[in-house]
N, C-alpha and C positions, 0 to 999 in steps of 0.2 A: 413461389415464393419471392418479395420482394425482395429487395438490398435491403440490408441493415434489420428484417423483421428479427431473426432472432436475438439480435444485440439490444435492440429496443425493448422488446418483451422481459430480457432478463434485468434490463435496468430495471425492470417496471416491477417486477419481484421482490427486488431486493427491503422496502421497508418489512412486507411479511417474513422473508427471511433471518432480519434481523430480530424482530418481536421473534420469532421461533426459537433462537439461538437463546435468548434471553430466558426464554421460561424452559431451557437445558443446562440453566446453570450450575446447577446440583454436580450434573456428572464433572464438568471440566472442575469444580472447587473439590471434588474427589480427588481428581490426576493433583492437582494443586496440593492436596495434602499430603501424598505419597512423594512429592517433589521437598516440601516441608520438611518431612522426616529426616531427608538424606542430606539435609545442610547442605547446600554447592555453594563451592565458592567462588564460583564467577562462572559467565554463563557464554554460551556460543550458540550462531544462528547460521543455521544452512538451508541456501533455499536457491530459485534460479527465477530469473525473468517479474514478474506481478508477486509472486512471493518473497521474491527476495525483498520487495521495499515493505511487504507486511513486516518484513524479520529484521528491517530496517526501523521501523515505527515501534517493534516491540524491544529492541535494544535502547531504544529511548525510556521504554517502559521500563528496564530492568535498571537502567542507570540511576532514572531519577525516583522511583517510586520504591525500588526495593532495596537501594543505596548499591547495588553489587557492579562489580564491571561486567562490562559483557561486548562482546566482540562477533564479525563475522568470520565461521571456519568459510574454508576454500578446499571442498570437497577433491579438486583435482589432486592436492598434497597428499592423498589417499590413493586415490584411482589412477592416478600420473606416476606418482615419485615413490610411495610405498612407505609415504614419513608414519612414522608411529608413536607421537607425542603419549605423554602421559597425563590422561583425562580423570585423573581420579577425584570424584565430586564436583565434578563441572559437570551442570546442566547443559546437555546438547539438543538443542531446540531445530526439527529440519521441518520447514514447510513446505507444503509441496498439493496444491487442488487434486494430481492425481497421483499420487504416491506411487509413483511408476518409472521416474527416470534411474536409470542404473546407476549414476555415479552416487544421488542422493540416498539410496538403498546402501549401496555400499560403504558411504562413508559414516551412515547411522549405524551399520554394523560392527566396523570399524570401534567408530569411538565406543561403544557400547563393552566390547570385549575389551576395551584399556580403561575400562571401571568408569563412563560417563553414566549420568542420569539423562537416560535418553527420550525424548517423546517427538513424535510425529503429529503433527497439523497437518490434517488433508480432508479433502472431502470426498476421498475415497476408501471405508472404514477397512474395508476387505484387502486391501490395497498388499504390496510388498514391502512399503515403506511403513506400514502397518503393524504387518506382522515383525519386522525385525526390531521397531523400538520396544522397549520396554513397557512404555504407555503409551496410547495416543488417544487426540482429541477431533472427533468425529465436528466438523465445521457446520454439515449438514444444509447444506447450501441446495442440494438437488440437481439434477442434471443440469450441465451447462455444454450447451451446443454451439453457442457462437464461438471463435476462434479467438477474438481480445475477451478477456477475463472481466468479468464486470462482479458478479453477486459472490462469485467464489474468494474474489481480491478483500472487497467489505466485511466478509462471513468468516474472513481469515484477521483483519484488523479486528472485529469483536471477539473474536475467540480467543485473540491473542491477550485481549484487553482483561476479559474475566480472569484468564487463570495466573496471571501477573498481579490483577486487584486480587485474587483469593488466593496466592502465597504471602502477600502483605497484609491477610487479613481481613477484606474488607467484602462487601457485600451485595455489589455492583450496584450502588443507589446510583451513580453517576450514567447510567445506561436504560433505567425502569424505562423509559420512554420513548428508545432510540429510534424505534419503527415508526411513532405519529411523528417524529424529527427528522428519520428520511422523508418519508410524504411531502413535508414541507419544503426540504430542501430539494427534491424533484419536481416539485412546482413553480420553481424559481424558473423566470424564462433566460433562454439563452441565445434567442433569434437575433438578436442587436450580434452578440458577439461573432456567432455564424457569418453571420453577412461581413462584419469587417474584418475579420483574420481569413475571409474564404479564399484567395489570393498571395498571401504572405508566402514568404518560401522559408523563411528561419525564424525559428522560436527558439527562444530560452525559457525554463520554468523555473520558479524558485521560489523556496520557503526558509523559515529556520526551525530549527526545535523539529519539534514531532512534526510539524507541516514539509520536513525535508523529505520524509516519506511521500505525502503527496505530489511533491515535486516529483519527483522520482518516473511515479507511475503515471503521471501525465505527459510526461515527454514519453514514455513507451506508448500509453496511447495515441498518441498524434502520430507517433512514426509509424508504429503497425496497422493504422486504420486510413490514415489520411498522407500517409508516405511523405511527412513533412520533415523536415531537418529540424530536429527538436534535440535538444540539449538540456540537461536538469543541473542546477547548482545549487548547493547552500547559500543562504542570501551572504553570506562570509565569506564564502570561497568566489561567490561571483565578483567579489569587489576586490580578493587577491589575484585580479589578473584578467579572467576572461570579459570584464566587461569594457575592455577596450575594442573588442568585435563589436559591441553596441553599438548600433545608429538608427537613423530613422526608418533604416528598412527591416530592421529585426522587429518581431511580437515579445514581449514579454507577458508570460501569466505567471500572475501572483500568489502566493497562500499569503493570505493573511488573515488569520482567526484572532481571538482576543487571548488575551496571555500575553505571555513574555515571549516568545516565537514572533507573535506578529508585531509587537510593540519592536523589538529588535530587528524587523523589516522597513522602517522609516525611513535609516540613511540609505537603504538601498534602494528605494522607490524612490529617493529623490534624486540617486545619482543616475538611476536608468530612463528617468523623465526627462531629466535634464539632459542628455544624452537623445534626444527627440524620439525615444523607442516609443511604438505603441503600446501602452500598458491594458491589459483588465488584469482586474483585483479581483479576487473571489476567495468570501470566508465570511467569517461573521464581524469580522471589524473592515470589510473591502469597502462601507459607506464613505468612511471620514479616508481615504485611502488615496493620492494623489494619480489617478488612473484616467484613461481615458471613457472605460469603459466598465461597472461594477455589476459584480453578480452576490449577492447577499447572502448568506447562508445562516440557519437556528442558530442561537449560542447555545452552549454547551459548554462542560468543564472543557479547559485545552486539552489535558491529555487524551479526550474523544473528539475533537473536531476535526481528524483528520478520517474517520468515518464519515461523515456527514460533508465535508466540504471536497470530497472526493465527486459526489452524486452530480454537481452539474457538471463536472468537468467531464465527466461521463457521457452526457449527452452532447456536451459540446463536442466530444473526438466524435457521436455519432452522425451527430449534424455535420459538420465539418466533412467527414467522408462522403457521405451522400451527397454533400454540394461539391465537390471535387472529381464526383463519380465512380467513385469508387465502390466497393464492397464490401462494410465493416465486418458481415460474416463470415468471410474467406479471402481475409488478405493473403496477395499474390504471395507464394512463396512458403507459407505457412500451415502450419495442420495443430491440431487442437493439444497432442501431447508429443513436447518435442523430448526425445530420449537420449543425452548425451553421457558419456562416459569419461 
């Protein structure tokens, strides 16, 4: 088996995986209806790794589309410190592709016992997590063998979008053609970006709004597959200090899809470009961004753009890993399932 063979194949599967999830919208809408009947007053999301970035995306969806306050739960407050907050009428959503990490399982069990409406979003419907949660959403991505998550990440994003959309009474219209759009996004060339970034040592990834999740996932993918020193910042946070470290030796991967988040990135790109950074812009608004290289992504509603804009980023991570001599299927020191307590 050649280096990157698994990751490449799983990246290519995503249009079909995403289209398949849309056909199972009714299953997700059924879970949403049960949640609505419980009338949660706010939401908490628990996750690790790539799933935590999917949870960040869901946090934005919840606050913007449902007008509910949302936050990130810390499983260790339960598993390490034994905290017992009152979670009555809280929607507690745990996102985990494996559903097997002990801390997430225990935190979900404890949240349910303390009154939360618990929902597991997982690629393993018979997992311990799906068993302890009151409700479960199967993302249905199929077995993922490469260590770096690709199809399970985008499948989690889409499942979470459909869950939140159904809670607000939506019909999933924005994602009806998501499979075709994903195929177009994957067809965008990334070879020039790979060639330009091959020898970079330091990278910053950045985005605003919904795309903050993509920036976080991009940094993780680059770090775990290419061993790059990559840090993610929201565009706003980047200007609040970290931009001082940006210079001509820094590469910046900027997510700029159409919408309010992408528009808010204008000042950020002006500043980092002015500091001499090598900027690569990715997204449906990349064509007008002040950047050395631009990777276009099909236009869609802003709230579902992260499902598409991460696709060329995955291919970029794959290409950079191979160009730098690494095997993204088996990153050093990592395994597919990480079990934390």
